[in-house]
N, C-alpha and C positions, 0 to 999 in steps of 0.2 A: 781819121781821129787827130793827124797834126794840124789842118786847119781848123778844127772846132779845138783843139787848145791853145793856139793862137789866139783863135775869136773869144775866147773866154780868158785868156790872160789879158787883151786889151781893154774887153770892157771890166775889170776887175781896177785896170790902171787908173781908166777914167772916170768910171763913180764912184772910185775909193771905197769900195763895197768889196771884203774877201768873198771869190767865188771859186772855193777850194773845192777842187771835186772829190768823191772817192774813189778811185782805183779798185775796190776790190767789186764793186759791182757793174765793172765794164766785161766779169765774166760772162753773165748770164745774157739768154737774147734779150730779155728789159734791159738789163743793164746798159748793153751796147746803145739800145734806143736811147736810153735816159743820158750818154755819155756826158753831152754837152750840158747839162743842167750842173748849177754850181747847188752845192750843198747852202741848203739859208738855215739863218740861225731863227727862230720860234720868231721871233718879233717880225722879220722878216718877213716869213710863212704866213706869221697874221692880218700883216699889212696889205700881200699880195692877195689872199683870200678875201679879207672886206674890199681891196676894193676890187674885183675880178666878182664879186654880189653886187655891189653898190652898181657898177656899171651894165653887168647882164638884168639888175631888176630894172634899170629905170629903161634901156632899152627894150626891154620885155613891155613894159608901161607904157614906152613911146609909140611901140607898135599898134595898141589897141587908138591910138588915133589916127592910123591909115584903117581899119576895120571896114569904114564906110566903101571905101576904095576897093577892099578885097573883097565885100559882096558887090560892088558893082562891075565886076570883074578883071579887077588890078590886083591881084594880088601879092606885085613883087615888092612893095614899100612894107607891110604887112611882113611877109613873111620872111624878107631879108632882118629887117630887125626884132622880130620874135626867135629867128634862128640863131644868130650872134649872140642874142641874151642868155641864151640857155644854154651855147657855147664856153661865153664867160661863166655862165655858173657853175659848168662841170667843172671849167678850169680854178675856180673855186676850191674844192676840195683838191684838186691835184695841189695846190700849193700847199694846201693845210694835212696832207697822207703822205707828200711826193707821187712823181709820176711814175715810179715802180710798182708801189703799194698799189698806186690808183690803177692799175691795166691789174695787176693781181686779182685784185677786190672785185674788176668790170668781168676778170674770164675766170672766175669761181664757177666750179659749176650751176650752183643757184642762179646766178645774174648773167650768167655768157647769152643765151635766149635774146634776154632783154634787155642786154647793152648795146650785143650786135644792131635788134632790131632800133631801138632808140639812135645809134650812131646813122643805122641806114634809112631811115626817119628824116635824119638830119640832112643829109645827102641829097636823101628826094626831093626834099623842101625844095631845094636850091635847085637841081636839075630842073624839076619839073618848072620852076619860076623863070631862072634865065634861060637855060636852054631848048625846054618843049614847049615852054609860054603855054600850058595849058592850064586854065583856071580853076579848073573842076580837081585837075590832078593834083592842084596847089592846096586847094583847100585839104583835101583828103591826107596828104601828107602833114597838111598843119596838125590837124585833128589826131590823125596816129602819133604824130610827135607828141601832145600832150600826154596824149593817155600813155605812150611808153616810156616818159618824164616820170609822170604819176607812179607805176606801178615801179618804175627802178627806182624811187626815192621810198616808195614801201617798203623795199625789201631792205632797207636798212633800218626798218622801224621794227622792232620784238612784237610778231603775230599780225604784223601790218596788211599783208597779202591776206590771211583768216578774215580779217577787221571788214576790211575791204571787199570781199567775195561776200558777207555775212549782212553787210550796208544795202548791196547792190540789190544781192537777196531779197530785203526787206522793201527797197523801194521800187521794186519790180512788181515783187506781190501785192504793194500797194495799188499800183498803176492796174493791174489785173492780168497783166501779163504772165506771172510765172505763177504756177501751179502752188498752191498752199501745200506744206510739206505734210501732212497726213493724209493729201491725196494723189503721192507719187505712186507713176504706175508700176505694180509688180511684174515680173517678168514671169510670162506664163510657163507652168509645168506641163509637155504634154505624158508625163508618166503619171502623175495624179490624175485618173478621170472624173469625170461629172457625174 
């Protein structure tokens, strides 16, 4: 805690930006984790948010320049850029709402599973690319990462999951994969004889 305080005080002095900390938030577990985070002004939060969004979008966009390498069995350039871009995008919302609220929102009951799945796919992508070096596993983690991020973002849109499910069902129905709703199988009741 003392090293953290000294580091924040030094950064505040060097940058000329007040990095005062909120002493009350250190009482909770998330607060203790976020103790080193300075209290930022609204303008500083917006600058941090837009910077992370811009860098995250740029890296994610640049990752597609490595897409052919991904298809040829070298997923590292694509996976690294895409994953770091996603982490920066996640950091953007952390700047906007603060790290404590970001953690609280991600671990709320309705988002806990998808948040942990998303973070797991981020780690899994990097591990499969740099440690395991299995291209097909890397591709699988990249696809899961995209799906988990999409589902996570839909959790912030009112009725987002419901609309996505309906749209998915309609797409599958048009493709002939899903049963039409009027032809759904009904359970057999053994007590009702023929």
